[in-house]
Rosetta silent file (secondary structure, phi, psi, omega in degrees, C-alpha in Angstrom):
SEQUENCE: XXXXXXXXXXXXXXXXXXXXXXXXXXXXXXXXXXXXXXXXXXXXXXXXXXXXXXXXXXXXXXXXXXXXXXXXXXXXXXXXXXXXXXXXXXXXXXXXXXXXXXXXXXXXXXXXXXXXXXXXXXXXXXXXXXXXXXXXXXXXXXXXXXXXXXXXXXXXXXXXXXXXXXXXXXXXXXXXXXXXXXXXXXXXXXXXXXXXXXXXXXXXXXXXXXXXXXXXXXXXXXXXXXXXXXXXXXXXXXXXXXXXXXXXXXXXXXXXXXXXXXXXXXXXXXXXXXXXXXXXXXXXXXXXXXXXXXXXXXXXXXXXXXXXXXX
SCORE:     score description
SCORE:     0.000 S_00000001
   1 L     0.000  143.172  169.852    3.776   -8.732   -2.667 S_00000001
   2 E  -111.361  120.702 -179.768    4.863   -5.709   -0.617 S_00000001
   3 E  -110.248  137.281 -173.123    8.400   -4.711   -0.793 S_00000001
   4 E  -131.107  156.569  172.548   10.060   -2.252    1.638 S_00000001
   5 E  -118.279  134.426 -174.262   13.233   -0.454    2.175 S_00000001
   6 E  -163.329  164.785  177.040   14.209    0.167    5.759 S_00000001
   7 E  -102.676  137.035  176.776   16.926    0.697    8.392 S_00000001
   8 E  -143.601  118.061  176.227   17.311   -2.110   10.951 S_00000001
   9 L    62.370   33.039  178.389   20.029   -1.914   13.580 S_00000001
  10 L    86.635   -8.018 -171.397   21.826    0.907   11.641 S_00000001
  11 E  -106.975  133.210 -177.964   21.909   -1.208    8.442 S_00000001
  12 E   -89.131  122.153  177.861   19.960   -0.252    5.349 S_00000001
  13 E  -126.312  172.734  161.376   18.051   -3.197    3.942 S_00000001
  14 E  -138.666  157.832 -173.080   15.179   -4.122    1.707 S_00000001
  15 E  -170.964 -176.390 -175.263   12.807   -7.023    1.850 S_00000001
  16 E  -105.493  133.013 -178.735    9.376   -8.457    1.469 S_00000001
  17 E   -93.325  127.809  172.386    6.551   -7.480    4.067 S_00000001
  18 E  -138.433  119.800 -176.233    4.092  -10.029    5.194 S_00000001
  19 L    60.022 -120.372  176.857    1.719   -9.034    8.046 S_00000001
  20 L  -106.280   30.604 -178.987    3.790   -7.151   10.737 S_00000001
  21 E  -136.847  157.634  169.134    7.129   -8.486    9.744 S_00000001
  22 E  -127.470  134.201  178.862    9.702   -7.961    6.981 S_00000001
  23 E  -103.642  112.458 -171.856   11.981  -10.537    5.527 S_00000001
  24 E   -70.677  136.642  165.257   15.336   -9.124    4.317 S_00000001
  25 L   -66.998  171.102  175.728   16.811   -9.650    0.817 S_00000001
  26 L   -58.006  150.742  171.131   20.664  -10.425    0.766 S_00000001
  27 L   -43.834  140.906 -175.119   23.000   -7.659    1.895 S_00000001
  28 L    81.095   -9.058 -171.786   23.547   -5.036   -0.828 S_00000001
  29 L   -84.100  134.264  171.721   20.279   -5.714   -2.594 S_00000001
  30 L  -115.779  157.300 -176.190   18.375   -2.642   -3.403 S_00000001
  31 H   -67.696  -37.330  179.298   14.674   -2.435   -4.525 S_00000001
  32 H   -56.875  -45.177  173.397   15.705   -0.606   -7.690 S_00000001
  33 H   -61.711  -40.901  172.287   17.804   -3.623   -8.611 S_00000001
  34 H   -59.223  -48.415 -179.488   14.963   -5.947   -7.878 S_00000001
  35 H   -58.415  -47.202 -176.741   12.566   -3.952   -9.977 S_00000001
  36 H   -65.895  -34.799 -173.178   15.088   -3.799  -13.004 S_00000001
  37 H   -86.047  -19.590  178.707   15.752   -7.517  -12.790 S_00000001
  38 L    77.480    0.046  178.977   12.154   -8.586  -12.496 S_00000001
  39 L  -125.025  154.415 -173.236   13.006  -11.426  -10.111 S_00000001
  40 L   -96.438  126.778  175.028   12.695  -11.671   -6.336 S_00000001
  41 L   -73.387  170.368  170.985   15.733  -12.818   -4.310 S_00000001
  42 L   -68.230  153.236 -173.627   15.679  -15.238   -1.456 S_00000001
  43 L  -111.235  158.914  174.013   14.817  -13.815    1.955 S_00000001
  44 L   -99.034 -160.999 -173.648   16.381  -14.171    5.340 S_00000001
  45 L   -71.797  137.402 -177.136   14.923  -14.357    8.876 S_00000001
  46 E   -74.253  150.445  172.344   11.924  -11.910    9.364 S_00000001
  47 E  -132.525  157.726 -175.914   12.093   -9.087   11.845 S_00000001
  48 E   -70.506  146.218 -176.139    9.121   -7.062   13.211 S_00000001
  49 H   -67.529  -31.600 -176.491    8.200   -3.936   11.299 S_00000001
  50 H   -60.473  -22.329 -177.380    7.922   -2.214   14.795 S_00000001
  51 H  -101.651   14.810 -177.218   11.827   -2.419   15.055 S_00000001
  52 L  -123.067  157.335  170.380   12.665   -0.849   11.631 S_00000001
  53 E  -105.494  112.000 -178.732   12.573    2.652   10.211 S_00000001
  54 E   -67.534  125.317  174.599   10.776    2.613    6.910 S_00000001
  55 L   -99.358  169.898  168.721   12.589    4.449    4.215 S_00000001
  56 L   -49.844  132.402  178.525   11.318    5.564    0.768 S_00000001
  57 L   -46.322  -46.401 -177.423   10.826    2.195   -1.090 S_00000001
  58 L  -135.006  164.089  167.708   13.138    3.370   -3.855 S_00000001
  59 L  -103.675   92.642 -172.367   15.397    6.247   -4.842 S_00000001
  60 L   -62.873  136.845  171.334   13.710    6.995   -8.166 S_00000001
  61 L   -62.024  -29.131 -178.722   15.653    8.046  -11.183 S_00000001
  62 L  -156.027  152.071  175.057   12.951   10.513  -12.171 S_00000001
  63 E  -135.510  120.403 -178.596    9.618   11.654  -10.680 S_00000001
  64 E  -109.951  129.742 -179.977    6.718   12.945  -12.796 S_00000001
  65 E  -120.148  121.446 -176.450    3.720   14.176  -10.965 S_00000001
  66 E   -93.042  172.682  175.525    0.420   14.469  -12.988 S_00000001
  67 L  -127.422   78.439 -167.314   -2.778   16.370  -12.253 S_00000001
  68 L   -95.772   -8.293  171.860   -5.352   13.774  -13.024 S_00000001
  69 L   -97.520  121.102  176.799   -8.278   14.735  -10.837 S_00000001
  70 H   -59.323  -42.395 -176.725  -10.683   17.204  -12.210 S_00000001
  71 H   -65.563  -34.363  178.026  -12.169   18.158   -8.752 S_00000001
  72 H   -64.501  -48.082  177.058   -8.663   18.885   -7.378 S_00000001
  73 H   -58.059  -42.505  178.399   -7.939   21.242  -10.276 S_00000001
  74 H   -63.938  -33.587  177.617  -11.079   23.089   -9.858 S_00000001
  75 H   -77.185  -45.940 -176.332  -10.514   23.713   -6.157 S_00000001
  76 H   -66.603  -39.165 -176.368   -6.864   24.524   -6.209 S_00000001
  77 H   -60.992  -46.229  178.510   -7.064   26.748   -9.189 S_00000001
  78 H   -61.344  -33.762 -176.582   -9.610   28.929   -7.304 S_00000001
  79 H   -76.430  -38.547 -173.769   -7.375   28.863   -4.191 S_00000001
  80 H   -77.316  -45.121 -172.897   -4.066   29.704   -6.094 S_00000001
  81 H  -135.190    4.969  170.433   -5.070   32.474   -8.545 S_00000001
  82 L    86.314    0.536 -178.494   -8.814   33.037   -7.854 S_00000001
  83 L   -83.953  132.417  178.501   -9.965   31.571  -11.181 S_00000001
  84 L   -86.359  157.201  172.613  -13.079   29.403  -11.249 S_00000001
  85 L    87.931 -179.716 -178.604  -13.556   26.240  -13.349 S_00000001
  86 L  -116.801  134.139 -175.924  -11.125   23.792  -14.996 S_00000001
  87 L   -61.647  142.381  176.977   -8.947   24.976  -17.948 S_00000001
  88 H   -52.428  -42.030 -166.815  -10.078   23.577  -21.361 S_00000001
  89 H   -68.145  -22.710  178.100   -6.579   22.508  -21.946 S_00000001
  90 H   -56.725  -40.464 -177.055   -6.669   20.037  -18.886 S_00000001
  91 H   -69.827  -12.810 -170.068   -9.019   17.741  -20.739 S_00000001
  92 H   -77.517  -35.666 -172.710   -6.663   17.384  -23.742 S_00000001
  93 L  -163.965  153.902 -177.853   -3.860   15.316  -22.226 S_00000001
  94 L   -76.916  100.313 -175.237   -2.729   14.178  -18.590 S_00000001
  95 L   -77.959  144.399  174.517   -0.342   17.120  -17.888 S_00000001
  96 E  -143.875  172.156  171.251    2.504   16.521  -15.405 S_00000001
  97 E  -125.366  160.825  170.818    5.627   18.382  -13.997 S_00000001
  98 E   -94.286  131.830 -179.799    8.927   16.883  -12.993 S_00000001
  99 E  -103.123 -173.624 -175.644    9.555   16.869   -9.184 S_00000001
 100 L   -89.989  108.975 -177.432   12.683   16.412   -7.175 S_00000001
 101 L   -73.289   -7.263 -176.991   13.845   12.841   -6.980 S_00000001
 102 L  -101.624   19.941 -176.664   16.360   13.569   -4.281 S_00000001
 103 L  -127.001   24.421 -179.211   13.685   14.824   -1.840 S_00000001
 104 E   -73.605  139.346 -173.335   11.979   11.560   -0.966 S_00000001
 105 E  -124.152  148.100 -175.259   10.821   11.106    2.640 S_00000001
 106 L   -78.139  168.520 -170.247    9.998    7.893    4.484 S_00000001
 107 L   -67.454  -28.596 -171.223    6.505    6.835    5.682 S_00000001
 108 L  -125.212   14.422 -179.726    6.984    7.842    9.250 S_00000001
 109 L   -76.065  152.014  166.844    9.629   10.532    8.940 S_00000001
 110 L   -66.826  153.387  178.233    9.367   14.123   10.112 S_00000001
 111 E  -129.603  108.503 -176.074    9.054   16.872    7.453 S_00000001
 112 E   -61.199  140.521  171.736   10.730   20.175    8.211 S_00000001
 113 L   -66.862  126.825 -178.057    8.693   23.237    7.270 S_00000001
 114 L   -62.671  146.318 -171.766   10.358   24.598    4.196 S_00000001
 115 L   -57.689  131.657  173.771   12.282   27.958    4.523 S_00000001
 116 L    82.166   -9.635  176.632    9.984   30.916    4.245 S_00000001
 117 L   -69.593  127.318  175.796    6.764   28.809    4.056 S_00000001
 118 L  -119.434    1.661 -177.126    3.632   30.143    5.841 S_00000001
 119 L  -142.368   69.718 -174.155    1.141   27.912    4.054 S_00000001
 120 E   -80.171  139.794 -176.899    2.282   24.229    4.102 S_00000001
 121 E  -141.736  159.280  176.915   -0.121   21.718    2.599 S_00000001
 122 L  -101.900  169.546  166.496   -0.168   17.899    1.957 S_00000001
 123 L  -148.425  117.327 -179.879   -1.417   16.231   -1.246 S_00000001
 124 E   -80.737  114.108 -168.934   -2.812   12.665   -1.211 S_00000001
 125 E  -139.171  163.160  162.522   -1.767   10.825   -4.306 S_00000001
 126 E  -118.415  143.944 -179.561   -0.957    7.249   -5.449 S_00000001
 127 E  -116.016  140.139  169.573    2.221    6.636   -7.616 S_00000001
 128 E   -93.138  143.729  178.901    2.905    3.962  -10.280 S_00000001
 129 E  -120.660  129.907 -171.826    6.497    2.780  -10.389 S_00000001
 130 E   -71.360  139.937  173.580    7.843    1.692  -13.773 S_00000001
 131 L  -108.149  -32.118 -176.291    9.210   -1.993  -13.912 S_00000001
 132 L  -121.871  135.088  170.670   10.181   -2.203  -17.700 S_00000001
 133 L   -58.428  154.449  178.490   11.829    0.348  -19.921 S_00000001
 134 E   177.123  156.648  174.700    9.829    1.590  -22.851 S_00000001
 135 E  -146.864  155.008 -179.677    9.122    4.494  -25.035 S_00000001
 136 L    54.065   40.779  179.329    6.160    5.615  -27.293 S_00000001
 137 L   -73.121  148.828  168.739    3.928    3.126  -25.544 S_00000001
 138 L   -87.061  161.954  173.603    0.188    2.648  -26.235 S_00000001
 139 H   -56.415  -37.021 -177.590   -2.110    2.550  -23.165 S_00000001
 140 H   -70.908  -25.861  175.884   -2.589   -1.220  -23.954 S_00000001
 141 H   -85.491  -22.904 -170.187    1.137   -1.745  -23.720 S_00000001
 142 H   -68.654  -31.972 -178.807    1.621    0.390  -20.723 S_00000001
 143 H   -55.717  -42.656 -178.857    0.040   -1.810  -18.093 S_00000001
 144 H   -69.250   -8.619  177.854    2.847   -4.385  -18.471 S_00000001
 145 H  -104.053   14.283  175.385    5.471   -1.751  -17.721 S_00000001
 146 E  -100.723  119.962 -179.333    4.080   -0.946  -14.258 S_00000001
 147 E   -81.106  -44.361 -177.165    5.889   -2.881  -11.491 S_00000001
 148 E  -174.019 -165.583 -171.099    3.772   -1.643   -8.613 S_00000001
 149 E  -144.386  153.186 -179.166    2.166    1.243   -6.663 S_00000001
 150 E  -150.174  162.315  175.476    2.878    3.268   -3.529 S_00000001
 151 E   -76.843  147.373 -169.791    1.400    6.192   -1.571 S_00000001
 152 E  -135.331  112.826  175.299    2.686    9.554   -2.823 S_00000001
 153 E  -109.535  103.399  173.556    2.385   12.786   -0.645 S_00000001
 154 E   -81.453   86.040 -178.333    3.346   15.676   -2.670 S_00000001
 155 L   -60.362  136.042 -171.205    4.075   18.276    0.151 S_00000001
 156 E  -135.805  127.727  171.864    3.342   21.787   -1.153 S_00000001
 157 E   -87.428   88.243 -169.812    4.385   25.267    0.045 S_00000001
 158 H   -64.620  -31.970  172.817    1.291   27.095   -1.336 S_00000001
 159 H   -71.233  -38.835  176.285    2.412   30.676   -0.674 S_00000001
 160 H   -69.064  -32.843  177.993    5.822   30.015   -2.455 S_00000001
 161 H   -64.301  -51.170 -177.618    3.981   28.075   -5.223 S_00000001
 162 H   -59.225  -49.577 -175.927    1.423   30.816   -5.837 S_00000001
 163 H   -57.829  -47.216 -171.552    4.112   33.597   -6.040 S_00000001
 164 H   -67.009  -40.869 -173.077    6.528   31.530   -8.166 S_00000001
 165 H   -69.673  -13.786  178.057    3.813   30.530  -10.784 S_00000001
 166 L   -70.377  -16.701  177.344    3.041   34.201  -11.642 S_00000001
 167 L   -70.124  -30.350  177.683    6.471   33.959  -13.567 S_00000001
 168 L   104.992   11.655  174.725    4.799   31.527  -15.844 S_00000001
 169 L  -116.119 -166.221 -177.961    6.812   28.427  -14.943 S_00000001
 170 L   -72.412 -170.960 -173.349    6.018   25.392  -12.586 S_00000001
 171 L   -64.754  -31.017 -179.515    5.745   25.137   -8.930 S_00000001
 172 H    54.151 -123.920 -174.962    9.700   25.234   -8.272 S_00000001
 173 H   -68.809   -8.933  173.387   10.460   25.784   -4.821 S_00000001
 174 H   -72.021   -7.894 -176.165    6.940   25.295   -3.807 S_00000001
 175 L  -137.903    3.887 -171.941    7.346   21.522   -4.401 S_00000001
 176 L   -78.557  -18.835 -163.212   11.141   21.094   -4.083 S_00000001
 177 L   -92.970  -28.165 -173.574   11.576   20.128   -0.434 S_00000001
 178 L  -163.250  141.479  168.818    9.675   16.808    0.354 S_00000001
 179 E  -143.780  120.270  172.273    7.676   13.949   -1.164 S_00000001
 180 E   -85.041  134.987  168.579    6.666   11.076    0.968 S_00000001
 181 E  -120.254  134.862  169.170    6.800    7.553   -0.663 S_00000001
 182 E   149.394 -162.003    0.355    5.690    4.439    1.162 S_00000001
 183 E   -66.114  -22.334 -177.211    4.964    2.722    3.320 S_00000001
 184 E  -160.448  171.999 -178.689    6.190    0.146    0.753 S_00000001
 185 E   -97.675  126.844 -178.591    5.837   -0.753   -2.894 S_00000001
 186 E   -98.568  114.328 -179.196    2.782   -2.966   -3.636 S_00000001
 187 E   -59.035  151.605 -168.316    3.221   -5.150   -6.758 S_00000001
 188 H   -61.182  -38.696 -174.517    0.648   -4.520   -9.527 S_00000001
 189 H   -56.909  -30.026 -173.080   -0.808   -7.912   -9.309 S_00000001
 190 H   -75.681  -21.233  174.638   -2.038   -7.414   -5.766 S_00000001
 191 H   -89.290   -8.984 -178.757   -4.219   -4.491   -6.864 S_00000001
 192 H   -51.410  -35.951  175.116   -5.747   -6.112   -9.815 S_00000001
 193 H   -62.453   -9.008 -172.213   -8.823   -7.200   -7.785 S_00000001
 194 H  -102.027   -4.564 -172.656   -9.661   -3.496   -7.257 S_00000001
 195 E   -73.541  137.641 -176.631   -9.760   -2.784  -11.089 S_00000001
 196 L   -98.422  177.513 -175.780  -13.356   -1.635  -12.270 S_00000001
 197 L   -63.921  -21.714 -179.043  -15.126   -2.297  -15.538 S_00000001
 198 L   -96.681    5.431  174.622  -13.557    0.884  -16.953 S_00000001
 199 L    93.272   -5.319 -178.657   -9.955   -0.093  -16.260 S_00000001
 200 L   -85.337  148.586  175.302   -9.500    2.233  -13.118 S_00000001
 201 E   -87.080  119.425 -176.967   -8.205    0.975   -9.744 S_00000001
 202 L   -87.786   80.096  177.975  -11.137    1.560   -7.315 S_00000001
 203 L  -111.302  139.766  174.751   -9.193    2.225   -4.165 S_00000001
 204 E   -74.605  142.450  177.369  -10.507    4.356   -1.212 S_00000001
 205 E  -124.374  134.453  178.509   -8.370    7.270   -0.199 S_00000001
 206 E  -142.615  134.626 -177.417   -8.510    9.020    3.177 S_00000001
 207 E  -116.452  133.641  177.065   -6.520   12.121    4.497 S_00000001
 208 E  -132.804  140.612  171.321   -6.420   12.987    8.174 S_00000001
 209 E  -120.287  114.450  177.759   -4.732   15.943   10.004 S_00000001
 210 L    58.917   35.182  173.580   -4.143   15.333   13.667 S_00000001
 211 L    92.651   -5.471 -172.868   -6.569   12.438   13.700 S_00000001
 212 E  -103.016  124.373  175.207   -9.421   14.381   12.067 S_00000001
 213 E   -67.346  126.593  170.787  -10.616   13.208    8.517 S_00000001
 214 E  -112.912  -13.476  175.813  -10.390   16.051    6.119 S_00000001
 215 E  -154.782  143.926  175.879  -10.708   14.125    2.897 S_00000001
 216 E  -141.518  143.553  175.678  -12.087   11.114    1.229 S_00000001
 217 E  -165.056  178.551  169.017  -12.137   10.019   -2.345 S_00000001
 218 E  -110.620  140.418  175.432  -11.616    7.116   -4.936 S_00000001
 219 H   -69.745  -19.977  174.372   -8.717    6.684   -7.034 S_00000001
 220 H   -70.629   -5.609  172.004  -11.106    5.662   -9.756 S_00000001
 221 H   -84.040    5.131  171.699  -12.223    9.215   -9.982 S_00000001
 222 L   -58.999  153.203  177.871   -9.019   10.001  -12.013 S_00000001
 223 L   -75.667  -25.588  179.641   -9.699   11.538  -15.482 S_00000001
 224 L  -138.220  148.648  176.600   -7.327    8.912  -17.054 S_00000001
 225 L   -76.182  166.682 -174.887   -6.284    5.474  -15.735 S_00000001
 226 H   -60.090  -35.094  179.008   -2.502    5.014  -14.969 S_00000001
 227 H   -57.475  -34.221  174.668   -2.045    3.253  -18.278 S_00000001
 228 H   -70.014  -28.463  174.188   -2.737    6.507  -20.016 S_00000001
 229 H   -67.210  -45.778  178.840   -0.437    8.387  -17.784 S_00000001
 230 H   -60.621  -49.722 -177.899    2.370    5.950  -18.589 S_00000001
 231 H   -55.734  -51.048 -175.961    1.664    6.095  -22.301 S_00000001
 232 H   -60.879  -47.184 -174.926    1.653    9.963  -22.254 S_00000001
 233 H   -65.124  -33.392 -170.412    4.919   10.171  -20.210 S_00000001
 234 H   -83.069   -5.894 -172.673    6.624    7.661  -22.544 S_00000001
 235 L   -72.035  116.635 -179.913    5.648    9.795  -25.716 S_00000001
 236 L    66.215   13.826 -177.622    8.993   10.842  -27.241 S_00000001
 237 L  -144.335  159.630  175.799   10.819    9.898  -24.089 S_00000001
 238 E  -106.672  120.469  171.679   12.156    6.609  -22.518 S_00000001
 239 E   -80.149  141.023  178.486   10.794    5.482  -19.123 S_00000001
 240 L  -115.444  148.556  173.726   13.119    3.589  -16.992 S_00000001
 241 L   -48.706  131.887  179.977   12.837    1.066  -14.058 S_00000001
 242 L    97.446  -22.140 -179.117   12.137    2.895  -10.916 S_00000001
 243 L   -58.462  138.268  179.416   10.627    6.067  -12.556 S_00000001
 244 E  -106.934  131.351 -176.592    7.800    7.375  -10.451 S_00000001
 245 E  -121.472  108.936 -179.779    4.563    8.617  -11.826 S_00000001
 246 E   -84.843  153.924 -172.574    2.176   10.342   -9.507 S_00000001
 247 L   -79.862  -10.452 -166.090   -1.603   10.376  -10.015 S_00000001
 248 L    81.358  159.270 -173.632   -1.979   13.905   -8.924 S_00000001
 249 L   -66.758  134.038  175.624   -4.004   14.918   -5.887 S_00000001
 250 L   -68.858  162.315  178.601   -7.376   13.314   -5.287 S_00000001
 251 L   -92.710 -168.537 -176.087  -10.475   15.485   -4.896 S_00000001
 252 L    50.237   56.820 -177.669  -12.883   16.070   -1.973 S_00000001
 253 L    83.973   24.814  175.591  -10.135   17.116    0.462 S_00000001
 254 L   -75.605   -7.398  170.086   -7.142   15.486   -0.841 S_00000001
 255 L  -154.311  166.931 -177.305   -5.295   18.654    0.096 S_00000001
 256 H   -80.089  -27.841 -176.195   -6.170   21.737    2.033 S_00000001
 257 H   -66.017  -32.282  173.675   -5.821   24.195   -0.829 S_00000001
 258 H   -62.335  -46.619  177.191   -8.768   22.551   -2.629 S_00000001
 259 H   -58.033  -37.129  179.552  -10.806   23.144    0.556 S_00000001
 260 H   -62.577  -41.806 -174.778   -9.477   26.735    0.827 S_00000001
 261 H   -68.156  -40.223 -178.714  -10.543   27.294   -2.774 S_00000001
 262 H   -74.578  -41.274 -174.965  -14.033   25.988   -2.354 S_00000001
 263 H   -84.785  -21.259 -178.843  -14.690   27.559    0.980 S_00000001
 264 L    76.423   14.884  176.445  -13.086   30.889    0.299 S_00000001
 265 L  -149.836  154.931  175.059  -11.055   30.828    3.629 S_00000001
 266 L   -81.339   76.634  177.155   -8.160   28.884    4.998 S_00000001
 267 L  -136.939  119.171    1.619  -10.073   26.394    6.972 S_00000001
 268 L   -62.298  165.947 -178.741   -8.660   23.974    7.956 S_00000001
 269 L   -74.868  160.159  176.010   -5.478   26.204    8.497 S_00000001
 270 L   -57.816  148.947 -178.618   -2.204   25.609    6.817 S_00000001
 271 E   -59.466  147.806  176.844   -0.012   22.923    8.383 S_00000001
 272 L  -137.313  156.601  176.785    2.306   23.985   11.251 S_00000001
 273 L   -41.865  135.215  173.118    5.046   22.335   13.304 S_00000001
 274 L   102.431  -22.297  174.891    3.556   19.644   15.578 S_00000001
 275 L   -71.765  148.402 -179.117    0.719   18.723   12.931 S_00000001
 276 E  -124.581  127.126  174.909    0.628   15.111   11.886 S_00000001
 277 E  -102.374  115.497  179.322   -0.669   14.094    8.480 S_00000001
 278 E  -113.690  123.608 -176.313   -1.935   10.555    7.904 S_00000001
 279 E  -120.624  132.930 -177.721   -2.812    9.317    4.508 S_00000001
 280 E  -122.869  128.117 -178.477   -4.365    5.873    3.817 S_00000001
 281 E  -116.588  120.227  178.395   -4.771    4.061    0.644 S_00000001
 282 L   -59.363  139.653  170.370   -6.845    0.896    0.489 S_00000001
 283 L    88.493  -14.720  179.140   -4.925   -2.041   -0.717 S_00000001
 284 L  -115.359  -55.783 -171.945   -1.479   -0.257   -0.116 S_00000001
 285 E   151.221 -149.525 -170.799   -1.307    1.021    3.540 S_00000001
 286 E  -144.068  133.860  172.789   -0.819    4.058    5.643 S_00000001
 287 E  -115.625  152.258 -178.625    1.891    6.905    5.798 S_00000001
 288 E  -155.018  112.798 -171.546    1.962    9.295    8.754 S_00000001
 289 E  -123.471  133.411  173.392    4.383   12.325    8.877 S_00000001
 290 E   -96.801  134.235  171.151    4.739   15.092   11.543 S_00000001
 291 E   -80.600  139.650 -176.624    5.736   18.612   10.446 S_00000001
 292 E  -122.213  160.616  169.151    8.755   19.916   12.447 S_00000001
 293 L   -62.876  148.269 -177.327   10.380   23.425   12.455 S_00000001
 294 L  -121.084 -177.835  178.100   12.640   24.018    9.467 S_00000001
 295 L   -70.703  153.013  173.692   15.580   26.312    8.549 S_00000001
 296 L   -73.482  149.446  177.276   15.176   30.047    8.137 S_00000001
 297 L   -73.546  145.849  172.626   15.536   31.082    4.404 S_00000001
 298 L   -80.191  127.474 -175.398   18.894   32.301    3.267 S_00000001
 299 L   -66.511  138.348  175.624   18.334   35.814    1.864 S_00000001
 300 L  -121.220  132.892 -179.511   18.558   36.117   -1.972 S_00000001
 301 L   -75.166  152.551  175.067   18.632   39.748   -3.359 S_00000001
 302 L   -69.665  168.096 -174.389   16.005   40.776   -5.917 S_00000001
 303 L   -71.146  142.794  173.391   17.046   40.971   -9.509 S_00000001
 304 L   -79.631  148.853  171.679   18.670   44.238  -10.582 S_00000001
 305 L   -86.568  120.084 -174.276   16.932   46.028  -13.441 S_00000001
 306 L   -91.088  151.135  167.588   19.285   45.850  -16.389 S_00000001
 307 L   -76.824  169.973  178.614   19.628   48.320  -19.280 S_00000001
 308 L   -98.387   21.347 -177.040   19.109   47.068  -22.809 S_00000001
 309 L   -64.020  144.642 -177.568   22.648   47.976  -23.836 S_00000001
 310 L  -130.693  156.099 -178.489   24.175   45.787  -26.449 S_00000001
 311 L   -79.473    0.000    0.000   27.785   45.429  -27.613 S_00000001
């Protein structure tokens, strides 16, 4: 089943998508409530998808974004800091960072250029959405805790990211401004036919900029299946319904920075206002966002150099 959140005639609704129509759940129902309850409400009269504005399927309590594709790490590392290869530590565990759960963007919404950014990039990912709470899960237990999957575009301000990470922390403002979720949430059972013999979901991934294909990959090229990501995220922590876990960006052109790292130049160029990024995932659907002008950065002074005087 495909579940969407949307605006129709100015009213926020959620419901079940079938073909080119969506059937609403009762007024006041949110997909996070549906996920937590584990049961699907009755639906009303269907309306055409062409008449609604798709919103992010859920407002997630938390967002963890992993880096599970070896090929992506190799290319982006070269682009960001000029270092070749993949760090040995990458192979030890599926590393993630926490992203901004309040910066979710709908499947067709415009994305403003973040303040001060001159090197905007997209990132083609798939996200798992947690349906059942749990902690310290094994990979074998984790599969039953995934409610479904959606497309995840982790927009990235590469110039801001590169400078901030010299401090030794995470991407910070380089990732803080927008993440597209959508077009809907596909329940886990719908994607089981795509599971390969090794337990990975073999879904075709395609990235386009202004109608030109710049990347193709398979979700099954992840270094770990989603069950391992869920298990690792739950280690010493409690996952809750609606938590979003991104796969990390796929390889072979899943983002521009990987191509920049491999080619040694910014070709294709960074995204600018007017560019449209379209991401398609087999079995899930398509999201398409256009970059628009954003706000100018509010000036923040440089840190003053302090003495080491003590009381």
